Biopython code that builds the backbone (N, CA, C, O; Angstrom):
import numpy as np
from Bio.PDB.StructureBuilder import StructureBuilder

atoms = [
    (1, "MET", "N", (-2.157, 10.532, -21.106)),
    (1, "MET", "CA", (-1.862, 9.622, -20.011)),
    (1, "MET", "C", (-2.392, 8.242, -20.372)),
    (1, "MET", "O", (-3.481, 8.107, -20.930)),
    (2, "VAL", "N", (-1.594, 7.204, -20.041)),
    (2, "VAL", "CA", (-2.000, 5.823, -20.274)),
    (2, "VAL", "C", (-1.978, 5.058, -18.962)),
    (2, "VAL", "O", (-1.281, 5.420, -18.014)),
    (3, "THR", "N", (-2.762, 3.991, -18.937)),
    (3, "THR", "CA", (-2.800, 3.101, -17.776)),
    (3, "THR", "C", (-2.701, 1.677, -18.278)),
    (3, "THR", "O", (-3.418, 1.280, -19.197)),
    (4, "VAL", "N", (-1.806, 0.906, -17.668)),
    (4, "VAL", "CA", (-1.674, -0.510, -18.010)),
    (4, "VAL", "C", (-1.794, -1.340, -16.740)),
    (4, "VAL", "O", (-1.458, -0.894, -15.643)),
    (5, "LYS", "N", (-2.280, -2.551, -16.924)),
    (5, "LYS", "CA", (-2.423, -3.487, -15.815)),
    (5, "LYS", "C", (-1.519, -4.668, -16.093)),
    (5, "LYS", "O", (-1.548, -5.232, -17.187)),
    (6, "ILE", "N", (-0.712, -5.049, -15.108)),
    (6, "ILE", "CA", (0.227, -6.150, -15.232)),
    (6, "ILE", "C", (-0.141, -7.212, -14.203)),
    (6, "ILE", "O", (-0.273, -6.912, -13.016)),
    (7, "GLN", "N", (-0.307, -8.446, -14.654)),
    (7, "GLN", "CA", (-0.558, -9.547, -13.731)),
    (7, "GLN", "C", (0.740, -9.890, -13.005)),
    (7, "GLN", "O", (1.804, -9.950, -13.621)),
    (8, "LEU", "N", (0.649, -10.109, -11.726)),
    (8, "LEU", "CA", (1.806, -10.482, -10.920)),
    (8, "LEU", "C", (2.030, -11.990, -10.995)),
    (8, "LEU", "O", (1.080, -12.769, -10.922)),
    (9, "ASP", "N", (3.261, -12.386, -11.137)),
    (9, "ASP", "CA", (3.635, -13.798, -11.151)),
    (9, "ASP", "C", (3.530, -14.316, -9.719)),
    (9, "ASP", "O", (4.180, -13.780, -8.821)),
    (10, "PRO", "N", (2.725, -15.348, -9.495)),
    (10, "PRO", "CA", (2.538, -15.848, -8.125)),
    (10, "PRO", "C", (3.792, -16.460, -7.508)),
    (10, "PRO", "O", (3.828, -16.692, -6.299)),
    (11, "GLU", "N", (4.827, -16.727, -8.317)),
    (11, "GLU", "CA", (6.044, -17.329, -7.791)),
    (11, "GLU", "C", (7.027, -16.296, -7.233)),
    (11, "GLU", "O", (8.034, -16.665, -6.630)),
    (12, "ILE", "N", (6.744, -15.022, -7.427)),
    (12, "ILE", "CA", (7.644, -13.970, -6.947)),
    (12, "ILE", "C", (7.205, -13.510, -5.569)),
    (12, "ILE", "O", (6.019, -13.309, -5.307)),
    (13, "GLU", "N", (8.179, -13.350, -4.702)),
    (13, "GLU", "CA", (7.898, -12.766, -3.394)),
    (13, "GLU", "C", (7.961, -11.253, -3.579)),
    (13, "GLU", "O", (9.040, -10.660, -3.582)),
    (14, "TYR", "N", (6.807, -10.649, -3.731)),
    (14, "TYR", "CA", (6.759, -9.252, -4.149)),
    (14, "TYR", "C", (7.241, -8.263, -3.107)),
    (14, "TYR", "O", (7.557, -7.121, -3.439)),
    (15, "TYR", "N", (7.302, -8.682, -1.849)),
    (15, "TYR", "CA", (7.867, -7.760, -0.869)),
    (15, "TYR", "C", (9.314, -7.437, -1.244)),
    (15, "TYR", "O", (9.796, -6.345, -0.945)),
    (16, "GLN", "N", (10.014, -8.375, -1.897)),
    (16, "GLN", "CA", (11.381, -8.101, -2.348)),
    (16, "GLN", "C", (11.384, -7.052, -3.459)),
    (16, "GLN", "O", (12.230, -6.158, -3.476)),
    (17, "LEU", "N", (10.445, -7.166, -4.371)),
    (17, "LEU", "CA", (10.365, -6.229, -5.488)),
    (17, "LEU", "C", (9.904, -4.853, -5.025)),
    (17, "LEU", "O", (10.463, -3.838, -5.440)),
    (18, "PHE", "N", (8.897, -4.814, -4.174)),
    (18, "PHE", "CA", (8.321, -3.540, -3.749)),
    (18, "PHE", "C", (9.193, -2.825, -2.734)),
    (18, "PHE", "O", (9.193, -1.595, -2.668)),
    (19, "GLY", "N", (9.940, -3.589, -1.938)),
    (19, "GLY", "CA", (10.772, -2.999, -0.902)),
    (19, "GLY", "C", (9.996, -2.773, 0.379)),
    (19, "GLY", "O", (8.768, -2.851, 0.413)),
    (20, "SER", "N", (10.739, -2.494, 1.421)),
    (20, "SER", "CA", (10.131, -2.212, 2.716)),
    (20, "SER", "C", (9.279, -0.960, 2.612)),
    (20, "SER", "O", (9.741, 0.085, 2.153)),
    (21, "HIS", "N", (8.045, -1.076, 3.039)),
    (21, "HIS", "CA", (7.096, 0.051, 2.968)),
    (21, "HIS", "C", (6.976, 0.588, 1.546)),
    (21, "HIS", "O", (6.775, 1.785, 1.338)),
    (22, "ASP", "N", (7.103, -0.314, 0.567)),
    (22, "ASP", "CA", (6.995, 0.030, -0.867)),
    (22, "ASP", "C", (8.021, 1.064, -1.327)),
    (22, "ASP", "O", (7.767, 1.820, -2.265)),
    (23, "GLU", "N", (9.189, 1.097, -0.660)),
    (23, "GLU", "CA", (10.195, 2.117, -1.001)),
    (23, "GLU", "C", (10.677, 1.994, -2.444)),
    (23, "GLU", "O", (10.974, 3.009, -3.075)),
    (24, "ASN", "N", (10.761, 0.773, -2.984)),
    (24, "ASN", "CA", (11.199, 0.619, -4.369)),
    (24, "ASN", "C", (10.162, 1.161, -5.350)),
    (24, "ASN", "O", (10.509, 1.818, -6.332)),
    (25, "LEU", "N", (8.894, 0.882, -5.079)),
    (25, "LEU", "CA", (7.842, 1.423, -5.941)),
    (25, "LEU", "C", (7.833, 2.945, -5.887)),
    (25, "LEU", "O", (7.648, 3.606, -6.909)),
    (26, "LYS", "N", (8.030, 3.491, -4.713)),
    (26, "LYS", "CA", (8.057, 4.957, -4.573)),
    (26, "LYS", "C", (9.220, 5.564, -5.353)),
    (26, "LYS", "O", (9.082, 6.635, -5.946)),
    (27, "LEU", "N", (10.371, 4.876, -5.354)),
    (27, "LEU", "CA", (11.525, 5.355, -6.113)),
    (27, "LEU", "C", (11.210, 5.360, -7.609)),
    (27, "LEU", "O", (11.507, 6.332, -8.304)),
    (28, "ILE", "N", (10.613, 4.282, -8.103)),
    (28, "ILE", "CA", (10.232, 4.226, -9.515)),
    (28, "ILE", "C", (9.240, 5.333, -9.844)),
    (28, "ILE", "O", (9.378, 6.020, -10.856)),
    (29, "GLU", "N", (8.248, 5.501, -8.990)),
    (29, "GLU", "CA", (7.252, 6.549, -9.244)),
    (29, "GLU", "C", (7.903, 7.921, -9.341)),
    (29, "GLU", "O", (7.548, 8.715, -10.212)),
    (30, "SER", "N", (8.843, 8.201, -8.463)),
    (30, "SER", "CA", (9.468, 9.528, -8.481)),
    (30, "SER", "C", (10.408, 9.697, -9.670)),
    (30, "SER", "O", (10.480, 10.787, -10.238)),
    (31, "GLN", "N", (11.131, 8.645, -10.061)),
    (31, "GLN", "CA", (12.063, 8.754, -11.179)),
    (31, "GLN", "C", (11.352, 8.841, -12.519)),
    (31, "GLN", "O", (11.805, 9.550, -13.418)),
    (32, "PHE", "N", (10.240, 8.124, -12.662)),
    (32, "PHE", "CA", (9.577, 8.049, -13.959)),
    (32, "PHE", "C", (8.234, 8.751, -14.005)),
    (32, "PHE", "O", (7.514, 8.650, -14.998)),
    (33, "HIS", "N", (7.888, 9.461, -12.939)),
    (33, "HIS", "CA", (6.645, 10.240, -12.907)),
    (33, "HIS", "C", (5.440, 9.369, -13.250)),
    (33, "HIS", "O", (4.570, 9.755, -14.031)),
    (34, "THR", "N", (5.416, 8.188, -12.645)),
    (34, "THR", "CA", (4.299, 7.275, -12.821)),
    (34, "THR", "C", (3.637, 7.024, -11.475)),
    (34, "THR", "O", (4.177, 7.361, -10.421)),
    (35, "THR", "N", (2.469, 6.430, -11.538)),
    (35, "THR", "CA", (1.780, 5.969, -10.349)),
    (35, "THR", "C", (1.665, 4.458, -10.458)),
    (35, "THR", "O", (1.173, 3.937, -11.459)),
    (36, "VAL", "N", (2.121, 3.750, -9.421)),
    (36, "VAL", "CA", (2.059, 2.296, -9.405)),
    (36, "VAL", "C", (1.204, 1.883, -8.213)),
    (36, "VAL", "O", (1.509, 2.212, -7.066)),
    (37, "VAL", "N", (0.121, 1.153, -8.507)),
    (37, "VAL", "CA", (-0.815, 0.744, -7.464)),
    (37, "VAL", "C", (-0.997, -0.758, -7.542)),
    (37, "VAL", "O", (-1.143, -1.310, -8.633)),
    (38, "THR", "N", (-0.989, -1.428, -6.394)),
    (38, "THR", "CA", (-1.270, -2.862, -6.375)),
    (38, "THR", "C", (-2.776, -3.057, -6.248)),
    (38, "THR", "O", (-3.445, -2.406, -5.446)),
    (39, "ARG", "N", (-3.284, -3.970, -7.063)),
    (39, "ARG", "CA", (-4.708, -4.310, -7.051)),
    (39, "ARG", "C", (-4.834, -5.825, -7.069)),
    (39, "ARG", "O", (-4.860, -6.442, -8.134)),
    (40, "GLY", "N", (-4.911, -6.416, -5.892)),
    (40, "GLY", "CA", (-5.000, -7.874, -5.811)),
    (40, "GLY", "C", (-3.750, -8.522, -6.372)),
    (40, "GLY", "O", (-2.656, -8.351, -5.833)),
    (41, "ASP", "N", (-3.915, -9.266, -7.453)),
    (41, "ASP", "CA", (-2.779, -9.960, -8.062)),
    (41, "ASP", "C", (-2.248, -9.211, -9.288)),
    (41, "ASP", "O", (-1.688, -9.817, -10.202)),
    (42, "ALA", "N", (-2.429, -7.887, -9.296)),
    (42, "ALA", "CA", (-1.981, -7.089, -10.444)),
    (42, "ALA", "C", (-1.396, -5.760, -9.979)),
    (42, "ALA", "O", (-1.659, -5.284, -8.874)),
    (43, "LEU", "N", (-0.592, -5.181, -10.871)),
    (43, "LEU", "CA", (-0.097, -3.815, -10.692)),
    (43, "LEU", "C", (-0.758, -2.945, -11.752)),
    (43, "LEU", "O", (-0.904, -3.362, -12.900)),
    (44, "VAL", "N", (-1.149, -1.757, -11.372)),
    (44, "VAL", "CA", (-1.700, -0.794, -12.316)),
    (44, "VAL", "C", (-0.723, 0.375, -12.373)),
    (44, "VAL", "O", (-0.445, 1.022, -11.363)),
    (45, "ILE", "N", (-0.207, 0.634, -13.577)),
    (45, "ILE", "CA", (0.784, 1.697, -13.776)),
    (45, "ILE", "C", (0.152, 2.773, -14.640)),
    (45, "ILE", "O", (-0.392, 2.486, -15.707)),
    (46, "SER", "N", (0.225, 4.020, -14.173)),
    (46, "SER", "CA", (-0.339, 5.151, -14.916)),
    (46, "SER", "C", (0.713, 6.222, -15.103)),
    (46, "SER", "O", (1.556, 6.438, -14.231)),
    (47, "GLY", "N", (0.663, 6.891, -16.242)),
    (47, "GLY", "CA", (1.585, 7.984, -16.529)),
    (47, "GLY", "C", (1.685, 8.212, -18.020)),
    (47, "GLY", "O", (0.870, 7.711, -18.794)),
    (48, "GLN", "N", (2.688, 8.969, -18.415)),
    (48, "GLN", "CA", (2.930, 9.184, -19.833)),
    (48, "GLN", "C", (3.413, 7.875, -20.447)),
    (48, "GLN", "O", (4.062, 7.077, -19.770)),
    (49, "GLU", "N", (3.104, 7.650, -21.717)),
    (49, "GLU", "CA", (3.370, 6.365, -22.359)),
    (49, "GLU", "C", (4.814, 5.880, -22.192)),
    (49, "GLU", "O", (5.033, 4.727, -21.822)),
    (50, "GLU", "N", (5.787, 6.732, -22.456)),
    (50, "GLU", "CA", (7.189, 6.336, -22.346)),
    (50, "GLU", "C", (7.561, 6.002, -20.904)),
    (50, "GLU", "O", (8.284, 5.038, -20.656)),
    (51, "ASP", "N", (7.068, 6.796, -19.955)),
    (51, "ASP", "CA", (7.354, 6.547, -18.545)),
    (51, "ASP", "C", (6.752, 5.217, -18.081)),
    (51, "ASP", "O", (7.375, 4.478, -17.319)),
    (52, "VAL", "N", (5.552, 4.926, -18.543)),
    (52, "VAL", "CA", (4.896, 3.661, -18.192)),
    (52, "VAL", "C", (5.689, 2.498, -18.779)),
    (52, "VAL", "O", (5.864, 1.473, -18.121)),
    (53, "ARG", "N", (6.164, 2.648, -19.999)),
    (53, "ARG", "CA", (6.955, 1.600, -20.652)),
    (53, "ARG", "C", (8.238, 1.323, -19.859)),
    (53, "ARG", "O", (8.584, 0.165, -19.622)),
    (54, "TYR", "N", (8.946, 2.392, -19.446)),
    (54, "TYR", "CA", (10.161, 2.217, -18.637)),
    (54, "TYR", "C", (9.850, 1.535, -17.305)),
    (54, "TYR", "O", (10.584, 0.651, -16.864)),
    (55, "THR", "N", (8.775, 1.948, -16.684)),
    (55, "THR", "CA", (8.382, 1.367, -15.403)),
    (55, "THR", "C", (8.096, -0.121, -15.557)),
    (55, "THR", "O", (8.530, -0.925, -14.732)),
    (56, "GLN", "N", (7.369, -0.490, -16.607)),
    (56, "GLN", "CA", (7.089, -1.899, -16.873)),
    (56, "GLN", "C", (8.386, -2.680, -17.058)),
    (56, "GLN", "O", (8.535, -3.776, -16.517)),
    (57, "LYS", "N", (9.313, -2.127, -17.811)),
    (57, "LYS", "CA", (10.578, -2.805, -18.094)),
    (57, "LYS", "C", (11.378, -3.030, -16.816)),
    (57, "LYS", "O", (11.884, -4.127, -16.579)),
    (58, "ILE", "N", (11.488, -2.013, -16.013)),
    (58, "ILE", "CA", (12.239, -2.137, -14.761)),
    (58, "ILE", "C", (11.621, -3.208, -13.864)),
    (58, "ILE", "O", (12.329, -4.066, -13.338)),
    (59, "LEU", "N", (10.312, -3.156, -13.694)),
    (59, "LEU", "CA", (9.652, -4.134, -12.832)),
    (59, "LEU", "C", (9.803, -5.542, -13.398)),
    (59, "LEU", "O", (10.009, -6.491, -12.641)),
    (60, "SER", "N", (9.705, -5.689, -14.696)),
    (60, "SER", "CA", (9.881, -6.995, -15.335)),
    (60, "SER", "C", (11.309, -7.508, -15.156)),
    (60, "SER", "O", (11.513, -8.672, -14.813)),
    (61, "ASP", "N", (12.298, -6.637, -15.388)),
    (61, "ASP", "CA", (13.700, -7.030, -15.230)),
    (61, "ASP", "C", (14.003, -7.451, -13.791)),
    (61, "ASP", "O", (14.675, -8.457, -13.563)),
    (62, "LEU", "N", (13.517, -6.696, -12.846)),
    (62, "LEU", "CA", (13.773, -7.011, -11.442)),
    (62, "LEU", "C", (13.045, -8.290, -11.020)),
    (62, "LEU", "O", (13.573, -9.080, -10.237)),
    (63, "ALA", "N", (11.835, -8.489, -11.541)),
    (63, "ALA", "CA", (11.103, -9.720, -11.243)),
    (63, "ALA", "C", (11.879, -10.930, -11.769)),
    (63, "ALA", "O", (11.904, -11.978, -11.123)),
    (64, "SER", "N", (12.504, -10.792, -12.927)),
    (64, "SER", "CA", (13.318, -11.876, -13.491)),
    (64, "SER", "C", (14.501, -12.208, -12.588)),
    (64, "SER", "O", (14.846, -13.375, -12.406)),
    (65, "VAL", "N", (15.114, -11.180, -12.030)),
    (65, "VAL", "CA", (16.238, -11.382, -11.102)),
    (65, "VAL", "C", (15.766, -12.167, -9.878)),
    (65, "VAL", "O", (16.441, -13.092, -9.425)),
    (66, "ILE", "N", (14.619, -11.794, -9.357)),
    (66, "ILE", "CA", (14.067, -12.476, -8.179)),
    (66, "ILE", "C", (13.736, -13.928, -8.514)),
    (66, "ILE", "O", (14.014, -14.824, -7.717)),
    (67, "LEU", "N", (13.144, -14.169, -9.690)),
    (67, "LEU", "CA", (12.804, -15.540, -10.092)),
    (67, "LEU", "C", (14.033, -16.429, -10.233)),
    (67, "LEU", "O", (13.940, -17.648, -10.089)),
    (68, "LYS", "N", (15.186, -15.821, -10.514)),
    (68, "LYS", "CA", (16.431, -16.579, -10.623)),
    (68, "LYS", "C", (17.036, -16.871, -9.251)),
    (68, "LYS", "O", (18.085, -17.508, -9.153)),
    (69, "GLY", "N", (16.371, -16.403, -8.191)),
    (69, "GLY", "CA", (16.820, -16.701, -6.839)),
    (69, "GLY", "C", (17.723, -15.656, -6.224)),
    (69, "GLY", "O", (18.292, -15.888, -5.158)),
    (70, "HIS", "N", (17.868, -14.523, -6.864)),
    (70, "HIS", "CA", (18.718, -13.459, -6.336)),
    (70, "HIS", "C", (17.883, -12.460, -5.538)),
    (70, "HIS", "O", (16.744, -12.154, -5.892)),
    (71, "ALA", "N", (18.461, -11.973, -4.481)),
    (71, "ALA", "CA", (17.792, -10.957, -3.671)),
    (71, "ALA", "C", (17.988, -9.589, -4.304)),
    (71, "ALA", "O", (19.010, -9.323, -4.936)),
    (72, "ILE", "N", (17.015, -8.747, -4.128)),
    (72, "ILE", "CA", (17.091, -7.368, -4.610)),
    (72, "ILE", "C", (17.303, -6.477, -3.398)),
    (72, "ILE", "O", (16.411, -6.325, -2.563)),
    (73, "ASP", "N", (18.484, -5.893, -3.309)),
    (73, "ASP", "CA", (18.686, -4.910, -2.246)),
    (73, "ASP", "C", (18.601, -3.521, -2.877)),
    (73, "ASP", "O", (18.487, -3.389, -4.095)),
    (74, "GLN", "N", (18.655, -2.516, -2.054)),
    (74, "GLN", "CA", (18.485, -1.141, -2.538)),
    (74, "GLN", "C", (19.519, -0.777, -3.604)),
    (74, "GLN", "O", (19.196, -0.087, -4.571)),
    (75, "ARG", "N", (20.749, -1.234, -3.433)),
    (75, "ARG", "CA", (21.806, -0.913, -4.391)),
    (75, "ARG", "C", (21.504, -1.513, -5.761)),
    (75, "ARG", "O", (21.601, -0.829, -6.781)),
    (76, "VAL", "N", (21.138, -2.793, -5.779)),
    (76, "VAL", "CA", (20.808, -3.462, -7.042)),
    (76, "VAL", "C", (19.612, -2.769, -7.692)),
    (76, "VAL", "O", (19.597, -2.541, -8.901)),
    (77, "PHE", "N", (18.631, -2.442, -6.893)),
    (77, "PHE", "CA", (17.443, -1.787, -7.412)),
    (77, "PHE", "C", (17.785, -0.445, -8.052)),
    (77, "PHE", "O", (17.320, -0.143, -9.151)),
    (78, "GLU", "N", (18.585, 0.349, -7.379)),
    (78, "GLU", "CA", (18.957, 1.659, -7.908)),
    (78, "GLU", "C", (19.789, 1.551, -9.172)),
    (78, "GLU", "O", (19.619, 2.352, -10.091)),
    (79, "VAL", "N", (20.691, 0.573, -9.236)),
    (79, "VAL", "CA", (21.500, 0.369, -10.446)),
    (79, "VAL", "C", (20.590, -0.004, -11.614)),
    (79, "VAL", "O", (20.720, 0.565, -12.698)),
    (80, "GLN", "N", (19.676, -0.943, -11.413)),
    (80, "GLN", "CA", (18.777, -1.355, -12.482)),
    (80, "GLN", "C", (17.911, -0.187, -12.946)),
    (80, "GLN", "O", (17.747, 0.034, -14.146)),
    (81, "ALA", "N", (17.367, 0.548, -12.005)),
    (81, "ALA", "CA", (16.525, 1.689, -12.367)),
    (81, "ALA", "C", (17.331, 2.736, -13.120)),
    (81, "ALA", "O", (16.831, 3.337, -14.071)),
    (82, "GLY", "N", (18.566, 2.961, -12.709)),
    (82, "GLY", "CA", (19.417, 3.944, -13.366)),
    (82, "GLY", "C", (19.795, 3.550, -14.773)),
    (82, "GLY", "O", (19.949, 4.419, -15.630)),
    (83, "GLU", "N", (19.953, 2.244, -15.043)),
    (83, "GLU", "CA", (20.312, 1.771, -16.375)),
    (83, "GLU", "C", (19.200, 2.039, -17.378)),
    (83, "GLU", "O", (19.469, 2.169, -18.573)),
    (84, "ASP", "N", (17.978, 2.122, -16.926)),
    (84, "ASP", "CA", (16.848, 2.293, -17.833)),
    (84, "ASP", "C", (16.485, 3.746, -18.076)),
    (84, "ASP", "O", (15.541, 4.038, -18.809)),
    (85, "LEU", "N", (17.224, 4.651, -17.470)),
    (85, "LEU", "CA", (16.919, 6.066, -17.675)),
    (85, "LEU", "C", (17.290, 6.525, -19.065)),
    (85, "LEU", "O", (17.097, 7.693, -19.402)),
]
sb = StructureBuilder()
sb.init_structure("model")
sb.init_model(0)
sb.init_chain("A")
sb.init_seg("    ")
for serial, (resi, resn, name, xyz) in enumerate(atoms, 1):
    if name == "N":
        sb.init_residue(resn, " ", resi, " ")
    sb.init_atom(name, np.array(xyz, "f"), 0.0, 1.0, " ", f" {name:<3s}", serial, name[0])
structure = sb.get_structure()
């Protein structure tokens, strides 16, 4: 098991990334068998190395979409997560 810490970009509105009641994070956790925890201005991701890598990629890709000014709805989130499987 590995654990990585990712600094959150202060320019991202993370409620968009995390979803209502963290539903997006919960979806990632269930699909990739990882644990994602917010710690102040960082995310801590734990799990098997490959699963953690996929989780990091998905969160990074979605954060990039948000930084470009696009909203993340459930459909977009599920498509992005599915592409990385």
